[in-house]
N, C-alpha and C positions, 0 to 999 in steps of 0.2 A: 604232348603239342599243344592239344584241348585247356589243358590244366595250366600250362606256361600264358596262355593266351586270356585265360581268364584274371589270372593274377595282375598281367601286364593291364586288362581293364580297370580293375578296381584299383591299381596303384595311379592310372593317370585321372580316374575322378576324384581321387583323393588328392592329386597336386595340382591339378586346374581348375578345382571348386576353390572360391574366393568369400568364405563366410565372413559378416561383417559380427562385430561383438556390440554393436549399438541396436539390434532388435529385440528388447526387454518383451516377456513374456507379459503381456496386459489384456489377455483375453478375459479373465475372470472381471478386470475393472470394465471393461467394456460393457460384457453383459450386464454389470451394475447401471450404467452410466445409460442403457438403453431403457431401463425399468424406470429412471428419474422423471421427474418433471422439471421443468425449468425451475432457478432456484439456487439459494445459495450452497447446499449439498451438492448440486450439479456441475455449478461453476468450479468448484474446490476439486471437485475430483477428474474434471476437465484438464486444469492446470498441473495435477497431478501424474496424468497421461502426456499431456504436451512436455512436461521434463523429463519424464522418461525416455522420449522418442527424440529429442532434441538434438543429440549427438548425431544421431542419422539424418535429422533437417540439414546440420552444420557438413558432413559429409558431403551432401546431394550441393549444398552451396559451393563444396570447395572444387567440383568440376566447372563452374564458371571462373573461375580464377583468371587473372593478367586478359580479361576480357573489357577493361578501361574503368572498371568497378570496384572499391575496395572489399575486401573480404569480411569488414564487419556489416557494411551496407547487405552483402550478400545473405549473410547470416540473419539479419533482422529479415529480409524477402521470404526466406524457407522458411523460417519459423512463423510467419505468417500463413505461409501456405499450408504448415505443419496445424494452426489451431481450425483452419478451415477443413483440413482433412479428418480430425478427430471431429469436429462438430457434425460433419455429413457421414460418418464412417457406420453403415449398417452391418451388425456381427455376422448375419445369416449369408452374406455374400462374397464369403473368404475373407483369405487375412487382411491383416489390416496394413500391412508393408507393402502388398501388390497396389490397393488403395492410394495409399500414400505419395507413395514414389512418385508416379505422373502427376498426382496433383501437387506434389512442391515442387515438381521440375514446370509443370506448366506455369506456376506463378514467377520463378525465376524469368522464363522466358519470356511472359507476358511484362516483366518487369522491363527487360530490355528492349523489348518491343516500343513499350510507351513512353521509356522515361529517359533511354541513353541518347538520342538522336538529338545533334548539336543544332540543327535544323529541325522543325518541326513539319511533316508532311502528313497528309490522310492516310488515315488507314489503309484505304483501298490503292494508294501508291506504295507504302510499305509493303502490301501482300505482292504487288505488280515485280518490287524491287526483289523480293526472293525469290519469285518463279524465274525471273531473269539470269538472278543470278545462277541460281540450280542447271538450268537451260546451259547457260553458258560453261560451268564445268564441265556438264555431262558433255557437250561436245568436244569441248578440250581434251577429254577423256579417252574420244572412240580414237581406235586404231588408225594411223596412219594422218591425224589431224595435227598438223603444223603451222596451222596460221589461227588467228583469232579469226570467231564465225562471225558472218555480218549480221545485220539489223533482221532482214530477210529470213535468215537463217533461225536465229532465236526466235524470230516469231511463229514458224512453222513447228519448230521442236516444242515450244512451251504452248502451243496453241493460243496465242495473243495476236493483237495486232500489232501492225509496226508502230504505227503512235506509241501504244500500251509500252514496248519495249524500249521507246525512245524516254518513256515517264519514268520507267524503272530506273533507265542506266543512270539518267538523271538523279533521281532519290539514292543511288548509292554513293552520289557525292554529298547528301545532305544529313549521313549519319555521323560523320566527325566534321569538324571546320578545321582550317588554318588558323593559325593566330595569326595576327596583325604583323608580329614580329618575325613572323617566318622568311627564310632566307629566299629569295625566286632563282637569283643568277650565281651559280657556283664557278660558272666560268670564269668570271669576273672578279679579281682580284680584291677589288674595293666592296663587291656583291650591294645589293638593296634588299629590302625588306618587301612585303606585301604592301604594307603601309604607307612605301616611297611610290607604290602605283598609284594610289587613290585620289580625287582631286580634290580640293577645299574649296570652300563656298566663296564668292566671287563677289567683293564689296561692291563692285559697280551695281548688280542685280537691287540694292540699296538703292541706288542714287536713281534707277527707271523707275522704281516704284515710287519714289519721294515726287518724280519729275511731271509723272502720269497722276499722281493726287493733284497735284498745283494746276495741273490744266485748267480745270476749270473755274476758279478763283481768279487765275490771270487774267481770263477772258473777259470776265466781268468786271474790272478796273479801267480806268479810264486810260488813253492813250499817255500821258505825260508822267502816270504813275509807273505803267508797265516799263515807259523808256530810263525811269529813274530805277528800277528795280535792274533791269539789262545792265544797264552803266554800271550800277553797285556790284552786284552779282557776277555777272559774266566777260565786263570789260575790267573790274577790280579795281574801280575808279574809287578814289576818297570823296566824302560829301563835298567838301570844301570845293573839289575839283569839280564836281556834278554843278553847285550852286553856280559856280561860275559858268558854267556851260549852260543853264538854264536859265540864268540871269536872275535865282532866287536867292534868297538867304541858307547858311548851311543849316539854321536851326530847322526852318520849313523843311528842308529836304530830310534832316533827320525826324520830323514827326511823319512826313508821307510815308517814308520807308515803313516805321512803325504801325503806321495806320492799313498800309498795303501788306504787310504780311500779316497781319492780324487777320485781314479778310480773306486771304489764301489759306491761310489754316485753317478758320471757321468753315469753307468750303468743301475742304479737303476732310474735316472729320465728319459736315452731312452727307458728304459722297461714301463716307467708310461706314456711316450707320448705316444709309439706304441698301448697301450692298449685303450685309450681313445675313437680312430675312431673305434675300433673294437665293444667296447662297445656301443656306438652312434648308430653303423651300425646294 
């Protein structure tokens, strides 16, 4: 009986073990590397070691596929982590693989944390997002949990304030953004996209700005010239009609309109130049 159990244990260890063929024996090269000063020889030896361990780095990068980043970019990030591991490794502190794996994995996770957000949020808020996400999942996994946990429950479970939980929940929506072409209503056969819900610039705003800028210059005009501008631009009267209304020549009306518009424009420009330093201050 004991013999059978021993044989079964040996077979189980053999079948459950997952050896990798991407862990080369580079102990001698690391020993040489530790004895070298900075220079071309050390750089060349580092490149040889990195090249030998590169398959392992690519294998680790493969664990992060299907997370929104191309495998080529992930392999580049993993290779950078491998270079850091090779340069920082101290042979007397254990096997290189035990040091390199967490170093490469950390570099990949840092890449997702810092580079993969569609909407940039502060590091503190990113950490809150992770705490809220973990706490929510743990509460949902509890026996008998059949509802979405509330903000107060998540805060108590994660050791956060309710405001921090709200910040973390808002950050969950910042990791990925919707396209403006994303369909919003699936119930409507015609449907509409997110872009259809966004407003457009109102041309009336420019008109309001121009009117406000013209007020100062208009106040400086004589009453007759203000009247001429009003009749021309607000009542849409022709110059000949205005001339007949005021008992002057059409040529005179034309000159007054040109001169009045120039004065109003000059006053608006002066007001704009005076406002610029005030806004800058």
